C-alpha positions in Angstrom: 0.0 0.0 0.0 1.1 3.6 -0.8 0.1 6.8 1.0 0.7 10.2 -0.6 0.3 12.8 2.1 -0.3 16.4 1.1 1.0 18.7 3.7 -0.2 16.5 6.6 -1.7 18.4 9.6 0.5 19.8 12.3 -1.8 21.4 14.9 -3.1 18.8 17.4 -1.2 15.9 15.8 2.2 16.4 17.4 2.6 16.1 21.1 2.7 13.6 23.9 -1.0 12.6 23.6 -1.4 12.4 19.9 -0.3 10.4 16.9 0.5 11.4 13.4 1.4 10.0 10.0 4.6 8.0 9.8 6.6 5.9 7.3 5.2 2.8 9.1 1.6 3.5 8.0 2.1 1.9 4.6 4.8 0.1 2.4 5.7 3.6 1.0 4.7 7.0 2.3 5.6 10.1 0.2 4.9 13.5 1.8 4.7 16.9 0.2 5.4 19.7 2.8 4.3 23.2 1.8 3.4 25.0 5.1 5.6 23.5 7.8 5.0 24.9 11.3 1.7 26.6 10.5 -0.8 24.1 9.2 1.6 21.4 8.0 4.0 19.0 9.8 7.4 20.5 10.4 9.3 17.2 10.5 10.0 14.4 8.1 7.2 11.8 8.6 7.3 9.6 5.5 9.5 7.3 3.6 10.3 10.1 1.2 9.6 13.7 2.2 9.5 16.5 -0.4 10.1 20.1 0.6 9.2 22.3 -2.3 10.6 25.8 -1.9 11.9 24.8 1.6 8.5 23.4 2.6 7.4 26.4 4.5 5.1 29.4 4.1 5.3 31.6 1.9 5.1 29.4 -1.2 5.9 31.3 -4.5 2.8 32.9 -5.9 1.0 33.1 -2.5 0.1 36.5 -1.2 1.4 37.6 2.2 -0.6 36.1 5.0 -3.3 38.3 6.5 -3.4 36.1 9.7 -7.1 35.7 9.6 -7.2 31.9 10.3 -8.5 29.6 7.7 -9.1 32.2 5.0 -8.0 31.6 1.4 -5.0 33.8 1.8 -4.0 32.1 5.1 -4.3 28.6 3.6 -2.6 29.4 0.2 0.8 27.7 1.1 -1.0 24.7 2.8 -3.2 24.1 -0.2 -0.2 24.4 -2.6 0.6 20.7 -1.9 -2.7 19.7 -3.4 -2.1 21.9 -6.5 1.3 20.3 -7.0 0.0 16.8 -6.7 -2.9 17.5 -9.0 -0.6 19.0 -11.6 1.6 15.9 -11.4 -1.4 13.7 -12.4 -2.6 15.9 -15.3 -1.2 14.9 -18.7 -1.7 18.5 -20.0 1.4 19.5 -18.0 4.4 17.7 -19.4 6.8 19.3 -16.9 7.8 17.2 -13.9 8.6 18.1 -10.4 12.2 16.9 -10.2 13.8 17.0 -6.7 17.1 16.2 -5.2 18.1 14.5 -2.0 19.6 17.1 0.4 19.9 17.6 4.2 18.1 20.9 4.3 17.0 24.0 2.3 20.3 25.8 2.8 22.2 22.9 1.3 19.7 22.9 -1.6 20.3 26.6 -2.2 24.1 25.9 -2.3 23.9 22.8 -4.5 25.1 20.4 -1.9 23.3 17.3 -3.0 23.7 14.0 -1.1 23.6 11.7 -4.1 25.5 12.8 -7.2 24.6 9.8 -9.4 20.9 9.4 -10.3 20.2 12.2 -7.9 16.9 13.4 -9.4 13.6 11.9 -8.5 10.1 13.0 -9.3 7.7 14.4 -6.7 4.0 13.6 -7.1 2.1 10.9 -9.0 5.2 9.4 -10.6 7.3 9.3 -7.4 9.5 6.2 -7.4 8.8 3.9 -4.4 12.3 2.7 -3.9 13.6 6.0 -2.4 13.9 7.4 1.1 15.0 10.6 2.8 14.4 14.3 2.3 14.1 15.9 -1.2 14.1 19.5 -2.2 13.0 21.4 -5.3 11.9 24.8 -6.4 8.6 25.5 -8.2 6.9 28.3 -10.1 4.3 30.5 -8.4 1.7 29.8 -11.1 0.8 26.8 -13.2 2.7 25.1 -14.5 4.2 24.9 -11.1 6.7 22.2 -12.1 10.0 23.6 -13.5 11.3 20.2 -14.9 15.1 19.9 -14.4 15.4 23.6 -13.7 13.6 22.9 -10.4 16.7 21.3 -8.9 18.8 24.4 -9.3 18.0 27.3 -6.9 17.2 30.7 -8.3 16.2 33.8 -6.4 12.4 33.7 -5.8 11.8 36.9 -7.7 13.0 35.2 -10.9 10.4 32.4 -10.6 7.4 32.5 -12.9 4.4 33.9 -11.0 6.2 35.2 -7.9 5.6 38.9 -8.2 2.9 40.7 -6.1 0.7 41.4 -9.1 0.9 37.8 -10.3 0.2 36.4 -6.8 -3.1 38.4 -6.7 -4.1 37.0 -10.1 -3.4 33.4 -9.0 -5.5 33.7 -5.8 -8.4 35.4 -7.6 -8.6 32.4 -10.0 -8.8 29.9 -7.2 -11.8 31.4 -5.3 
């Protein structure tokens, strides 16, 4: 059995009297983290954990949070995991979400990959089930979110497609 977890919940699921998703819940558990520490789990919980754009808020293309809990703006980064996974399934988007195995976001930004041979894997629907560890990638702020092989090389967020304030507002207005 395979479980694909899309930014699994953090509040109320981590602590002494609670349980949360783990790599032991299925033969293979892949996790896409997009809002760690706010609504999403801040730690690796799967067999393979993917951390697009560092896995935290503010995902590219999302407007600055207004801190009104559970509003569309507040949930933008959390929901981004769902958009990434949906795009990975759609055949109209030929780009893939390539990711690399790295210790953390800082190492990704500096190109310090763990595995140099066959180091790229795909996040989402076509994720291989024979991998483990933490994988990082960078996405666009608007569809297509996947950057293909360019996604495994860090660029300043202002250079990403759809990551300007005007483009962010357009993306959110199309989702509501």
